[in-house]
N, C-alpha and C positions, 0 to 999 in steps of 0.2 A: 530409650529416650522418649519415643512416642508414647509408650505406656505411662511413663512418669508425667508427661504433659497432660495426657488424658485423665490421669488420676487427679491431678491438680485442678483441672477444669471441673471434674465431677464433684470434688470437694467444694469448690466455689458455688456451684449450682445447689448443692445440698444446703450450704449456709444460707443462700438467698431464699430457698424454700422454707427453711426454719424461721427466718425472720418474717417472711410473709405470713406464715401460720400464726406467729405470735402477735402480729399487728392487725388489729381489727379495723376493717375499713368502715368509716362512718358513712351511713347511707342517708341521703337527703330525703326528707319526707315531703310528699306532695300533699299539702294541707288543703282542706276544702275551701271553696270560695263563697259558699252560701251556708247559712245556718240550717242544720237538720232539725227534724221535728222534736228531737229530744233535748235540744239546746234551749238557750234563753229566748223567750218571746214575750210579748206584751201581756199575755195572760198569766204568766208565772208570778208568784208572789216573790217578794224580796228574799225571803228565806229559801225558796226553791232555787232562785237564781244563784244565790251564794253557794248553795249546796252543789249546784252543777259546776260552778267554777272550781270549788275545792276538789271535786272529783277528778279534775284535770291537772291538779298540782302533782309534781313529781315527788313520790315518796321513796325514801332511801335510808339506809343505815350509814353507809359510807359512799363517798364519791371521790374519784380521782380523775383529773383532767390535765392535759398538756395544751397550752395555748400560746401561739405566736401573738405577741402583745406590743402595742404601741403605748408607752407610758409617758404621760406629760404632767409634770408637777410644777405649777407656776411658770410655765413656759419652757421648762427644761425637759426636752423630749428625748426618749431613748427607745430603741427597738430591742426587746428582750423576749425571752421565753419563760413562761410561768409554768411550773409544775405545782398543781394544786391538789391537796388532799383534805377531805372534810370528814370528820367524825360528827355525825349529826348532833346538834345542840351541845357539843363539847368543845371542839377546836377546829380551827382552819389553819393548815400548814401550807406555807408557800415557799418554794425555792425559785430564786430569780437567777437566770443565767444569761450571759451576754451571747451575742451571735456566734462567737468562737467557742462556745460551750463551757466557759468558765463561770462557776457560781459566784455571783457578786454580792448576793444578799440572801438571807433566809428570815422568814417571819413566822411567828406563831400567834394566833389570835384566839382568845377564849372569851366567854361572856364577861369576864372581869378584867382582862389585861391584854396588852399588846407588847410583844418583844420583837425587836428587829436587830439582826446582826449584819453589819456592813463588813463583808469579807475583805474588801479592798483597803479599807482604812483601819481595820482591826478595832472597831468600836461597836457598841451596842446601845440600843434605846429600849428602856423598859418603862412603860406607862400604864395607867389604868385605862380601861376601855374608853373612858370619856375623852381620851386624846383624839379619838376619831372626830370629835366635834370641832377640831381645828379646821377640818376640811369638809364637814358635812353637818346636816341638821341634827338637832338633839333628839329627833324622833327615830334616828337610825340606831339600831341595836345589833347584837350578834346575829339574831335570826334574820334580820334584814339582809346582811351580807351573805349569809348562808343561802337565802332564797334567791338573791340576784345571780349567784354563780351557776344556778341550774335553771334559771328562767321562771322561777315561781313568783307569785305575787307576795308582797309584804303581808304577813298574816294580819297585822293591825288594820289594813285597808279593807279586808273582807268582813265588814261589820254591818249592822242593820241600819245604819244611818245614811249610807250612801245613796246616790241617785243614779238610776240607770237610764241611759238614752241610746238610741240607735244612731250609728254613724256609718251610713252605707251598709255594707255587709258586716261591719264590726259593731261591737258593743262598748260603750264608754261607761265607766263607773267613776263617779266623782263625789267629792265631799270635803269635809274639813276634819283634821286630826289635831286637836288642840288649836294652835295658831297656824297650822300648816294646811294649805290647800293641796289636795291630791286629785289625780286623774289617772285611771288605768284604761288602757285601750286593749280590748280582747278580740282576737280573731274569731271567725265562725266556729272554730274548734275549741274556743274558750281558752286558748293559750295566750298568755300575756305578751303583747308585742311592743307596748310602750308603758313606761311608768314616769309620771311627772309629779314632783313635789316642789312646792314653792312657798316661801315665807318672805313676802315682800318687805315686811317691817324689819325682819332680822337679816335681810340680805343673804338668805340661804336658798339653795335650790339643788335638786337632784333630777337628772333626766337619764333614763335608761331605755335603749332601743334594742329589741331582740329580733334577729333576722336569720334566715336560712336555717330552718329547723331540721334536726337530724334524729335518727334513732340510735340509741345506745342502750344495750341490755334491756330491750323491750320498753324503754322510756323515750319520750320525745322531748328534746331540749333544743334550745337555740345554739347554733355553732358560732354565731357572731353576736357578741354582746358589747354594746358601746355605752359606757358610763361616763357621765359628766357631772361633777359635783362642785359646788361653790359655797363658801362661807366667808362673807366679807371680801377681803382681797386675796384669799387663798383659793386656788383653783386646781382641780385634778381631773385629768381625762384618761380613761383607760379603754382601749379597744382590744377586746379579746377575740381570738380566732382559734377555736378548739380544733386540734388535729387528732387528739385522742380523748376518749371519755369512757369511763367504766363505773359501774355501781356495785355496791355490796361485796367488794373484794376485801380480803384481809390486808390492812395497810399498816405501815409503820410511820411514825412521826418523829424522826430523830431531831432533837434540838438540845444543844448544850453550848452555853457560852464559854469559850476558852478563858482560862484564868488570865491570859495575857491581854485580853480585850479590855478597853477602858470605856467608861460611860460616855456617850456622846453629849456634846453641849446642847 
C-alpha cells in the first residue's frame, strides 16, 4: 500500500518536472536608464539614427505568444486569453479562449483579408483587410499589426522626414504620415515604449504603450502591451500580458470554417 502511494507521488512529481521543463520562464530585462555611446545623440545624422533604431527591431520568421488579455470593444469588456501565432509577412492566427478554457473565437488575418469565427454563435465574418479601418486609421496595415505584437516600430514611421528630439533619457521621433501625425518614444536602449498616431480631422487615433520588457529566445520584447484605437465612434482597447513567447518555432495555423456556420450580419 505504501509502495503504491509512493509510486503515485513519484509519478506526480515527474509530471510536474516535465511541465516545468516544457514551460520557459520569461525573464524580465533590466533596461538601461541612460543612452550609451553607440546610441542616438545629437551628432548622429538622421540616417544613422534610423539605422540604430532598426538594429534594435525584433527580427523573426515565426512568433507564438500566449497573453492574458482584457478586450474592450465599444464598452463591451471581456477578460480572455489570446494564443497568437505569426508567420512573418504572411498571416496572424489568433485563438480566443474564455477564462474557463473554452475557445470562443478564432481569427486569421492576412495582408488581404480578415476571417473571424464565432464559436459560441456558429457564425463567421469574412472581410477584406480594409475592414480594420472600421476601428483604426487607414495608415494601419498588416505589417503594423505584426510589428505591434512584438513591440517593433511601424516600418512606415522610420523614414527620413521625421524629427528627433530628446525627452529626458528618452528619444522622441515625430512627424506626419499623409494626414496622420505620429510620435514614437524610444528608451535609452532604442526600444519603442510608446506609439501615438492622431488624425484630428478624421477622428482617428492609435496609442500603444509597451512596458516591462522580457527576453524570449534571445530577443527583447515587451510583456505588457496596451493598445487603444479609435475611429469615429468606434473604440477598441486591448491590454496584452504575455505569459509565453517563442520565436522561430515550427507552427501550425489551423483554420477552417465549418459548413454549418452562417455569415454574420
